[in-house]
N, C-alpha and C positions, 0 to 999 in steps of 0.2 A: 417325423422324428427319424434321424438317421439310424440305419441298421448297422451298428458297429460296436466293438468293445476294445478295451485297451489292456495290454499286458506289459508289465514291468519286470525285467529280469536283471539280476546282478551277477557279474562274473568276477571272480577273484583274480588278483594279480598272478598267482601261480597257475591258475587255469589258462589265463591268456598267454603266459610264457609257454606252457605245454602245447597250446594250439599253434602258436607261432613257430615253435620248433618242428612240429609235424608238417607245417606248411613249407618248410625248407625243401623237403623232398619233392613236393609238388612244383615248387619254383624251379628247381633244377631240371625237372622233367619238361616244364614249359620252355625253358631256355634251350634245351637240347632239341625239342621238337621244332622250335622257331628257327634254329640254325639249319636243320635239315630241310624245312619247308622253304626257307629263303634260297638255299642253294638249288633245290629242285626247281623252284619257280624261274630262276634265271635260265636254267637249261631248257625248260619248257618254252619260255619266251623266245629264246634264240632259235630253237629248232622250229617252232611254229612260224616265226618270221622268215626263216630260210625257205621253208616249204612254200609259203605264200609268194615270196619273190620268184621262186622257181616256177610256180604255177602261172604267175602273171606273165612270165616270158614264154610260156608254152601254149597258153589257151588260144583257141580259135573260135570265132563266132560262127554259128551255123543257123540256117533257116530251118526251124523245126518241121516245116511242111515239105522240105526238099532235102532229105538226108541222102548223102552219097557214101559209097562203100569206103572211100579212102579216109573218112573221118572216124571210122569205127576204131575203138581202142584209144582214141585221143582225148585230151582234156578239152571240153567244148563249153561254150557259153551260148545260151539261147534265151529268147524272150517271145512270149506269145500268150494267147488266150488259153486258160486252163478249163478243161472239161472233166469234171469229176465223174467217176464211174459209180452210178447209183447215188443214194443219199444215206447219210448216217442214220443209225437207228438206236434209240434208247432200249437197252435190253429189258427194261421193266415196262416202260410206256412206249410200245412199239408203233402205235398208230397215230403219232403226231404228224400234223400237216406242216411240212417245212417249205420255205421259199425255194424256187428253182435255183439250182447251182450251189446249194448249201454244201460246204465241205466239212463243217464241224458243228456238233451239237453239244451244248453244255447244260447239264442239270445241276443247278446250284441249290443245295438244301441247307437251310438254317434252322436251328432250334432255339427256342426261348429258354435261356438258362441263367442260373446264378453265376456271378463272378465275384472273386475275392480280390481286394486291393489292399496292399500293406504299405504303411509309411513308418519308418523307424528313425528315431532320434537317439544319438549316443552321447552320453556325458561321462567325461573322465572324472575319477574320484581320487582324492589324495590317498597315496599308498599303492597306486597302480591299478585299482579296481575299475570296473566299467559298469555303467548303468544304461540299459537299453529300454526305451519306451516304444512299443510297437502298437499302432492302431490298425485293427483289421476292420475293413468296411465292406459291406455286401450290397450289390445292386443286381438288377436283372437286365439282360440284353439279348439280342439276336446274335448267334454265333454259328459260323459254318463248321467250326471244329468242336469236338466234344470237350467240354470243360470238366475235368475230373474233380468233382466235389469231394471225393474221398480224401483229397489232400488238403482240404480247407482246415483252418485252425478250429473253426466252430462249425461242425457238420450239421448239428441239430437245426432243422428248419431251413436248410440250404442244400438239400439233396437234389442233384440233377439226374434225370432218368437217362438211360442209354439211347443214343440216337438210332431209331429203327431204319433210317435211310441215309445214305451218304451222297455227297456230290460226286459227279462222274462226268467224264468227257468221252464223246464218241465221234469217230471220224470215218470217212469213206476209206475203202481198202486201197484204192489207187485212182489215178487220173491220167490225163494225157494233155500235152501241149503239142498240137500238130501230130506228128508221127512219133513223138518221144513219149514213152510210158514212164510214169513216176509212181513210186510207192506213196501211200497215204501219209506215212510219217514224214515225208519230205516237205509237205505243205500244211499239215494238220494244225500247226501252231500259228499259221499266218491268218490274216484277215481280222478286221475289227468286229468284236462281239456286238450283236444287236439283240435287244430283248424280243423274244417270241411272245407276242400278246396272247394272254390266256383267253380261252373261250369255253363254251359249255361242254364241248367234246372233251377237252383236256380235263375239265373239272370232273366229269363223269368217269373218265378213264382212271384218274387218280383215286377217286372214291371207291371204284370197283376193285382196283388192284390192291389197295391198302385195307379194304374192308371197313371204310370209315364213312359210310353213307350217312348223310345228314350233318356231317362235321366238316365238310369241305366247302370252301367258298372262295370267290375271286375278290382280291383286294388290290386294285391298281394293276401293277405289272406282275404280281405274284399270285400264287394259290395258297391259301391258308388251310391248315388241318388242325382243328381244335374245337373245343365245345363252347367257345365264346367268339363273338364277332367284333365287338368294340374294344375289348381289353384282352391282350394276350396273357396266357398263363404259362407257367413253367411246364415244358414238355411239348408245347405247341410247335408245329412245323410250318415253315414257309418255303415254298418251292418256286424257283424262277428258272425259266428256260431261256437260253441264249443260242443264237445261231451265228455262223460266220461263213463268208464265202470269199474266194479269191478269183477275180476276173482275169487279171493279167499277172503272169508269173515270170520271173527271171531266174535262171539257174546256171550253176557251173558244176560240172562233174565229168566222169568218164562215160563216153558213149559206148555202150556195150550191146550191140545187136538191137538197137532201137530203145534200149533202156538206159537210164542214168544211174550209175553207181559211183561210189567214192573212188577218187583217183589217188593212187599212192605215189608220193614223190620219192626222190633218191634217198632221203633220210628216214623213210618209213612213215612219215606223217601222211594223213589222208585229207584230201580236199573234196568237200561236198557242201555247196552253198545254195540257198534258195531265198528269194526275196519277193515280196508282193510288189507289183508294179513293174514298169519298164526301167531297167538299169543296165548300163554298159558293164562290160567285164572289168574295166578300170575302176568304175565306181564300186563294184562289189569287192574287189581286192583291196581298195583303199579303206573301205569300211571294215573289212576283216583285219587289216593291219592296225587300224585305230582301236578296234575292240580288243585286239591282243595287247596293245600298249596299256589300255585302261585296266584290263584284267591283271596285267603284270604289276601295275602300281597299287591296285587294290590288295593283291596278295602280299606285296612288300609291306604295305601298311599293316595288314593283319599279322604278318610275321614280326614286325617291329613292336606292335602293341602286345603280342603274346610274350615276347622277350622282356619287354618293360614290366609287365605284370609279374613275370617270373623273378626278375631281380628285386622287385618291391617285396614279394613274398620272402625272398632270401634274406632281405635286410629288415623285415618287419619286426623281428625279435629285438632289434636294437631300440626301436621306438617304444616297444612294450616295457623294456627295461628302464628306459628314461621316464616312463609315465609314473614312476614312483613320486616324482614331482611333475605335475601335468605340463607346465610350460616347457620343461626340459625335454619331455617326450615329443612335443611339437617341433622343437628346434632340431632334435635328432631325426625326426621323420622328414623334415624339410631338407636337411643335408643329405640323408640317405636317398631321398627321392631324386635329388639332382645327380647323385652318384649313379643311381640306377639308370637315369636318362643318359648320362655320359657313356656308361658302359654299353648300353643298348645301341647308342648312336655309333660308337666305335666298332663294336662286334658286328652289327648289322652291315655297316659299310664294308668291313673286312670280308665278311662272308660273301656279300654281293660282288665285291671286287675280285676275290679269289675265284668265284664262279665265272666271272667274265674273263679272268686270266685263263681259266680252263677252256672256256668257249670262245672268247674274243680277247686275246692278250692285250692289245693296245689300250682299249677302253678300261680293261680291268685294272691296270696299274694306276690309271688316273683316278678311278673310284677309290682305290685304297688310300691314295694320298689325300683325297678330299675327306675321307672318313677319319683319318688321323687328325687332320686340322680341325674338323668339327668336334671331335672328342676333346682335344686340348682346349678349344674355345669354351666348351660346355663346362669343363672342370674349372677353368679360370673364373668363369662367371659364377659358378657354384661357390667357390671359395670367397669371392667378393661379397656375395649376398649373405653367406653364413656369417662373415665378420660383421656385416651391417646389422643382422638380426641379433647377434650377441651383444653388440653395443647398445641397441635399443632395449634389449631385455635387461642389461645391466643398469641402464639409466632408469628404467621403470622400477627396478628393485630398490635402487638407491632412493 
């Protein structure tokens, strides 16, 4: 039998109007934030690209085992075998046996917990009111994050205890490629994670540290902490250890007395790149430029969506007013949605264009022109579709 319950709530037309009006301020805030973010993103993208192009023209490849004095202070590229200094150590379980060359140790902790899932259906009512039917369902699962049951709609019988232990990552302090010394943070995120198979020593260590003798057992690749073996209960823990190592490392940065630090370009941006495996300087700069372009488009999309949501919130009161007669509200929402899209397309393109005028004038004017044409096209399409909807609605009413 499913563990769930249903809640039905009714909202009056006046309450919906009040909520929509209060949303106007939030919408304006989203639009302003999106404009600022879009402009900032273009500047970030241009300055990052400029620093990468500058670095690509300055970088020199060096043999990490044969450093010379004239390379000191320059932007260098190197490739070689990484030798970590020591091994990473879990601050709680310090006597784990790790493979030779391990650069990163991950302790993944999961707890068996309640989770809440909600599904809501909304029905418009004549007069502008709204009826919402929400189904709250509860299930149990392993989760690495603490699920706050205090926020559940139905807390009784669904309480989650506080996780006594959290996931954590540990790395070596430093390492070396030939004569070049690197900080641990330079390569700690590299390397594919591999499960560290549990054994009796790990089981006993965890039982002793947590004071859970008799409640710790090995299950596959994990160690379980709980009072059952076959069936997990709320509050049971599951700990899995992972290790990673980097055999060959390629890097780019400023050579500073045998150490690698970030290189500052003329526009103030810093270059420091590390990659697992053998890679040429060109490959690393090409990847960095590609990543910069991908990030730029992702932030553009985020800014566009934020502005679109803002405009929809700004116009939402019109749809609520139209909901006095349900199908009229749908027509108004459709038309205002197209208007929101058109305004977002135009303003986003204008902001990006003006940013490029500021940072790169030639491309900037081209983007502004394209944005204006896009906006005109969207508004023309919106008018055509609105007329079509009105005709279909009139025919259905007749």
